[in-house]
Structure formats: C-alpha cells, structure tokens
RONUGU-942043 format. One line per 3 residues: number of its first residue (from 0); their letters; for each residue x, y, z of N, C-alpha, C, O. Coordinates in steps of 0.05 Angstrom, whole numbers. Example, Ala and Ser with C-alpha at 12.3 -4.5 7.8 and 13.67 -1.06 7.14 Angstrom:
# residues 2
0> as> 264,-114,156,246,-90,156,264,-66,156,285,-66,169; 257,-45,142,273,-21,143,258,1,157,268,23,161
***
This chain:
# residues 175
0> xxx> -347,382,115,-374,398,126,-385,412,100,-371,429,88; -411,406,92,-424,422,72,-420,453,75,-423,462,98; -413,471,56,-414,501,61,-439,507,71,-437,524,89
3> xxx> -463,499,65,-490,507,73,-493,504,106,-505,520,120; -480,480,113,-485,474,142,-466,498,156,-474,513,174; -440,499,144,-421,521,155,-432,546,162,-428,557,184
6> xxx> -448,557,141,-458,579,141,-480,582,161,-483,602,174; -497,559,165,-520,564,175,-507,556,208,-521,564,227; -487,544,213,-478,546,241,-461,573,249,-463,581,272
9> xxx> -445,586,231,-442,614,234,-465,627,244,-463,637,267; -485,628,232,-509,644,236,-523,637,261,-535,656,272; -523,616,271,-530,606,297,-510,617,321,-517,622,344
12> xxx> -489,618,312,-469,627,331,-469,655,335,-467,664,358; -472,671,313,-475,696,311,-504,709,327,-503,730,340; -526,697,323,-550,700,337,-549,690,365,-569,694,378
15> xxx> -533,680,375,-528,674,403,-548,651,408,-557,648,430; -555,633,387,-568,602,393,-552,589,405,-558,576,425; -525,589,394,-504,563,400,-478,583,412,-472,605,402
18> xxx> -466,571,430,-442,579,441,-421,567,423,-429,548,410; -395,574,419,-372,560,411,-367,539,421,-361,521,405; -369,534,452,-359,513,471,-383,491,464,-378,467,465
21> xxx> -406,499,457,-424,475,453,-416,462,427,-416,438,424; -410,478,406,-402,466,380,-379,450,379,-379,428,367; -355,459,395,-336,445,404,-342,419,421,-328,399,420
24> xxx> -359,421,432,-364,388,451,-377,372,429,-370,349,426; -397,385,413,-415,365,392,-393,355,371,-394,332,363; -372,374,362,-355,367,342,-335,344,355,-326,328,339
27> xxx> -328,339,380,-312,321,393,-332,293,397,-322,271,397; -357,297,401,-375,275,404,-379,259,373,-381,235,370; -380,277,354,-382,268,328,-361,249,321,-364,226,314
30> xxx> -336,266,324,-305,253,318,-301,225,333,-288,206,324; -315,225,358,-310,199,370,-324,178,362,-317,156,370; -347,181,347,-363,160,338,-358,155,306,-369,135,297
33> xxx> -345,170,290,-339,170,263,-325,145,253,-334,128,238; -298,144,267,-282,124,262,-299,92,269,-298,73,254; -312,93,292,-321,65,298,-345,57,276,-347,35,267
36> xxx> -363,79,270,-381,73,250,-368,65,226,-377,45,215; -347,78,214,-335,69,195,-318,45,189,-308,39,167; -316,32,210,-303,4,209,-326,-19,213,-321,-43,216
39> xxx> -347,-9,213,-370,-27,212,-384,-35,190,-402,-52,188; -371,-19,168,-385,-25,141,-371,-47,128,-349,-56,133; -390,-55,108,-378,-79,88,-351,-73,76,-333,-90,73
42> xxx> -351,-48,70,-328,-36,53,-303,-41,67,-285,-54,57; -304,-28,95,-284,-32,116,-270,-62,118,-246,-67,117; -292,-81,119,-286,-106,125,-271,-121,100,-255,-139,101
45> xxx> -280,-110,81,-266,-123,60,-237,-111,52,-219,-124,41; -236,-89,56,-211,-68,55,-192,-84,74,-171,-91,64; -198,-91,99,-180,-103,117,-172,-129,110,-149,-136,111
48> xxx> -192,-147,100,-182,-172,86,-159,-169,64,-137,-181,63; -170,-148,44,-151,-144,22,-125,-133,36,-105,-144,28; -123,-117,50,-96,-109,62,-80,-134,75,-56,-134,69
51> xxx> -87,-150,87,-82,-173,98,-74,-195,74,-56,-212,76; -90,-191,54,-76,-209,29,-54,-196,19,-35,-211,17; -51,-173,13,-31,-154,2,-8,-156,21,15,-158,12
54> xxx> -11,-155,45,17,-159,64,24,-190,64,44,-198,76; 9,-206,52,22,-237,54,37,-236,29,61,-240,32; 30,-232,10,37,-229,-18,71,-214,-16,93,-223,-22
57> xxx> 63,-191,-6,90,-176,1,115,-189,17,139,-185,10; 105,-205,41,120,-217,55,133,-241,41,156,-249,43; 112,-252,23,121,-278,4,143,-269,-16,161,-284,-24
60> xxx> 142,-248,-21,159,-238,-41,188,-227,-28,205,-216,-43; 193,-231,-1,211,-230,18,222,-202,21,246,-194,20; 194,-185,26,198,-152,31,184,-149,58,168,-165,68
63> xxx> 191,-125,66,182,-118,93,151,-113,96,143,-95,81; 132,-124,112,109,-120,108,100,-95,122,111,-85,141; 77,-83,110,69,-56,121,57,-56,146,50,-78,155
66> xxx> 53,-36,159,32,-36,188,3,-34,182,-8,-14,173; -10,-57,188,-36,-53,186,-54,-37,202,-69,-47,219; -54,-10,197,-67,12,215,-86,22,193,-87,16,169
69> xxx> -103,42,208,-129,55,199,-117,69,175,-132,68,156; -94,81,171,-90,93,145,-90,77,124,-104,82,104; -75,57,127,-72,36,101,-95,22,94,-100,16,71
72> xxx> -113,14,116,-139,4,113,-163,24,101,-183,18,89; -154,44,108,-176,71,96,-167,72,67,-185,76,51; -146,68,59,-135,76,35,-152,56,14,-163,63,-7
75> xxx> -151,30,24,-157,6,7,-189,7,6,-200,-2,-14; -206,18,31,-225,20,34,-235,40,10,-251,31,-7; -224,69,10,-230,85,-12,-231,74,-41,-247,81,-57
78> xxx> -209,54,-46,-206,41,-71,-234,29,-80,-244,29,-102; -244,14,-53,-271,2,-60,-294,17,-64,-310,16,-83; -295,33,-41,-315,52,-42,-318,74,-60,-339,77,-73
81> xxx> -301,87,-62,-297,112,-81,-292,109,-107,-305,119,-125; -269,92,-110,-261,83,-137,-276,64,-155,-272,59,-178; -299,51,-133,-315,32,-143,-302,2,-152,-313,-13,-168
84> xxx> -285,-2,-142,-270,-28,-151,-280,-50,-136,-281,-49,-111; -288,-72,-148,-298,-97,-132,-276,-106,-118,-253,-100,-123; -285,-123,-98,-264,-140,-81,-249,-159,-98,-224,-160,-97
87> xxx> -261,-170,-110,-249,-187,-130,-229,-179,-151,-208,-189,-158; -241,-155,-160,-224,-144,-178,-197,-135,-167,-176,-137,-180; -199,-121,-135,-176,-115,-126,-154,-142,-123,-131,-147,-131
90> xxx> -170,-155,-109,-153,-182,-104,-142,-197,-129,-123,-212,-125; -153,-195,-153,-139,-201,-175,-116,-187,-184,-96,-196,-193; -122,-162,-179,-99,-140,-183,-74,-147,-167,-52,-152,-176
93> xxx> -84,-145,-138,-59,-155,-118,-42,-179,-130,-18,-180,-130; -56,-193,-138,-37,-226,-146,-23,-217,-169,1,-222,-171; -36,-203,-190,-20,-192,-214,8,-178,-209,30,-183,-219
96> xxx> 1,-160,-193,24,-140,-190,47,-145,-172,69,-136,-174; 35,-166,-150,55,-178,-135,72,-199,-145,92,-207,-134; 61,-211,-174,77,-227,-185,91,-214,-220,100,-229,-238
99> xxx> 89,-196,-220,99,-176,-240,126,-165,-236,134,-158,-214; 139,-165,-257,168,-164,-249,174,-134,-235,188,-129,-216; 158,-115,-251,158,-87,-244,151,-77,-213,164,-67,-193
102> xxx> 118,-86,-221,103,-75,-203,104,-91,-170,92,-82,-150; 116,-107,-171,120,-126,-148,147,-118,-134,156,-131,-116; 160,-92,-145,183,-79,-129,172,-52,-123,186,-36,-110
105> xxx> 146,-45,-132,139,-21,-124,119,-18,-105,120,-1,-88; 98,-38,-109,73,-37,-86,76,-48,-66,75,-72,-65; 80,-34,-44,90,-45,-14,68,-34,5,71,-36,30
108> xxx> 44,-20,-5,28,-11,14,-1,-8,-5,-3,-10,-29; -18,-5,13,-45,2,0,-48,27,-14,-61,30,-34; -33,46,0,-31,73,-9,-17,71,-40,-28,82,-59
111> xxx> 2,62,-42,14,56,-70,-6,43,-89,-10,50,-112; -20,19,-74,-36,7,-91,-59,21,-103,-67,20,-126; -69,35,-85,-86,50,-98,-77,75,-114,-92,83,-132
114> xxx> -58,87,-112,-44,107,-126,-40,96,-160,-43,110,-180; -33,74,-158,-15,65,-186,-44,44,-201,-42,34,-224; -64,42,-186,-88,23,-194,-91,22,-230,-87,3,-245
117> xxx> -100,48,-235,-108,51,-257,-83,46,-277,-88,35,-299; -59,54,-272,-38,48,-290,-30,22,-293,-18,14,-313; -37,4,-268,-31,-22,-270,-51,-36,-285,-44,-58,-294
120> xxx> -73,-29,-288,-101,-41,-304,-88,-38,-334,-90,-57,-349; -77,-17,-340,-70,-9,-364,-48,-27,-376,-50,-37,-398; -25,-30,-358,-6,-51,-360,-7,-78,-360,11,-92,-369
123> xxx> -31,-87,-347,-41,-114,-346,-54,-118,-374,-49,-138,-389; -70,-100,-380,-81,-101,-408,-63,-106,-433,-68,-121,-451; -39,-88,-431,-19,-88,-449,-3,-112,-452,5,-119,-475
126> xxx> 4,-128,-429,21,-150,-425,5,-175,-434,15,-196,-442; -21,-170,-433,-39,-193,-440,-46,-194,-464,-56,-214,-474; -41,-168,-479,-52,-166,-504,-79,-160,-508,-90,-161,-530
129> xxx> -94,-152,-486,-121,-145,-486,-123,-113,-486,-108,-99,-473; -144,-104,-503,-150,-77,-500,-167,-74,-482,-189,-85,-480; -154,-52,-462,-177,-45,-444,-187,-17,-444,-172,2,-448
132> xxx> -211,-14,-441,-226,10,-441,-231,29,-420,-249,45,-417; -209,22,-402,-201,42,-382,-178,65,-387,-154,60,-392; -187,86,-385,-167,108,-395,-154,119,-369,-169,131,-354
135> xxx> -130,118,-362,-116,134,-345,-127,162,-340,-131,178,-358; -132,168,-308,-146,193,-303,-125,213,-315,-101,208,-316; -137,238,-323,-120,255,-331,-115,276,-307,-132,288,-296
138> xxx> -91,276,-303,-84,298,-279,-84,327,-282,-75,342,-266; -96,333,-307,-106,366,-310,-137,369,-313,-152,354,-325; -143,390,-301,-171,394,-297,-177,412,-321,-160,424,-335
141> xxx> -208,413,-324,-214,426,-348,-208,457,-348,-213,469,-326; -200,471,-368,-191,496,-363,-218,513,-367,-234,509,-385; -218,531,-348,-245,550,-349,-240,576,-362,-219,588,-357
144> xxx> -259,586,-378,-257,609,-389,-257,634,-363,-266,630,-340; -245,657,-372,-248,676,-355,-278,684,-347,-285,689,-324; -294,684,-367,-326,690,-355,-335,668,-335,-349,673,-314
147> xxx> -328,641,-342,-334,624,-320,-319,624,-297,-330,612,-278; -296,635,-292,-282,638,-265,-295,666,-252,-296,669,-227; -302,679,-264,-314,709,-257,-341,702,-243,-348,709,-221
150> xxx> -357,684,-262,-382,675,-250,-380,659,-228,-399,664,-213; -365,641,-221,-358,624,-196,-355,640,-170,-366,637,-149; -337,657,-178,-329,681,-155,-350,696,-147,-357,696,-123
153> xxx> -364,709,-166,-388,724,-156,-405,706,-141,-413,714,-119; -415,678,-151,-435,665,-138,-424,661,-108,-438,665,-88; -396,652,-107,-389,648,-75,-389,669,-63,-398,665,-41
156> xxx> -381,699,-69,-380,719,-55,-412,727,-53,-415,744,-36; -431,720,-64,-463,728,-59,-469,709,-36,-487,714,-20; -454,686,-36,-468,663,-14,-451,662,11,-454,646,29
159> xxx> -431,681,10,-410,683,33,-424,692,58,-442,707,54; -418,684,84,-429,690,109,-401,694,125,-382,678,124; -402,714,138,-380,721,157,-380,699,180,-400,693,194
162> xxx> -355,688,182,-352,670,208,-349,689,234,-336,710,238; -362,676,249,-352,687,279,-330,685,287,-314,667,279; -324,705,307,-290,704,320,-289,678,335,-307,673,350
165> xxx> -267,661,331,-263,635,344,-272,614,324,-264,591,327; -285,619,306,-299,593,292,-279,578,280,-285,554,275; -251,588,271,-237,571,255,-226,553,269,-217,534,256
168> xxx> -223,553,301,-219,535,317,-230,515,323,-218,496,333; -259,516,317,-279,496,315,-274,479,287,-275,455,288; -267,493,266,-255,475,241,-235,461,245,-236,437,240
171> xxx> -212,471,256,-188,454,262,-193,430,280,-181,409,276; -210,433,297,-215,412,316,-227,388,297,-220,365,300; -247,397,274,-256,369,266,-238,355,241,-247,339,225
174> x> -218,363,241,-192,351,222,-181,330,232,-162,319,220
***
C-alpha cells in the first residue's frame, strides 16, 4: 500500500471517521478478490502455460516435477510482467536451459528459472559465440553520500504521521 494512503487511513482512524474493525473488514474483502483478479490477466494465463511447459521438460529429463501452485505460477508471471520477458523468449530459454548440460541440472522450478534468467541469457550468448547486450543486474545498490542519506531521513520524518493504536494489526492482515 502506498505510504500516502497509509497516512490518510491513519488520519481517518484518528479522526473517528473509520474504525479499525471497518478497515479490517475491507482488507479481508480486498484480499479475497485480489487473487481471483490476478488469475484473469493475460500474464497469468501465459505464465501457467510456461510453467506446464517447464514441468514437461523437467519430467522429460527424468527429474521430479514441481507442484503447479500459485507460488510457482506467480513467479513465472513476475518474469513476464515485471521483468518484461516475452512469452516466446521465456519458452525459448526454457528449451535451451533444459537441454544445457549444467542448467538442465539446476532449473527445477519457475522460482529458480526467474532467479537465474539473466545469467542464463549471458551463458547462452557465450555458448553460441554471440555478444549479448544484456548485462547481469548489479547486486549492489548505488552508494549514497551522507548528505543524501540525511536529506532522505529528514523528508521521511517530515512526512511521518503517527499510527493509531492497533493499526499494525491491520497491516499484518494485508500480508
């Protein structure tokens, strides 16, 4: 949830416009519809098909298939939606990694597939002798100066709104 909305919700509760019980009820209502809505998107449908394709390849390599559940489909869906990998690119990579001597013994789930996707692109380029213009993502974030850190902290403190008693329980419900 966006911080601005959290702050506004805290103020509504403090002003007595809303009660924690009303908020908790709405959180339960929203949570019950989120999963169903996400399963109706084109990304979800494509991710489910890719998971089935990956599972078929894993079984063809004489390995135990992974369970086709929301967690695994969600991981593949994130590869398509967030990482912006096309369905054709993902299918091609699945075929390549399952036939690869090393990656065929590593990739046994969509979670591992997404985790190692960038590395496999570089490896596939190396194996085929092509130069790839994809650089692996840096695991280290940009180092900020003391002044930048101080300014960020000052902004956060200026925008802070105290939470009403019991509000953390509402936030725990939404996870």
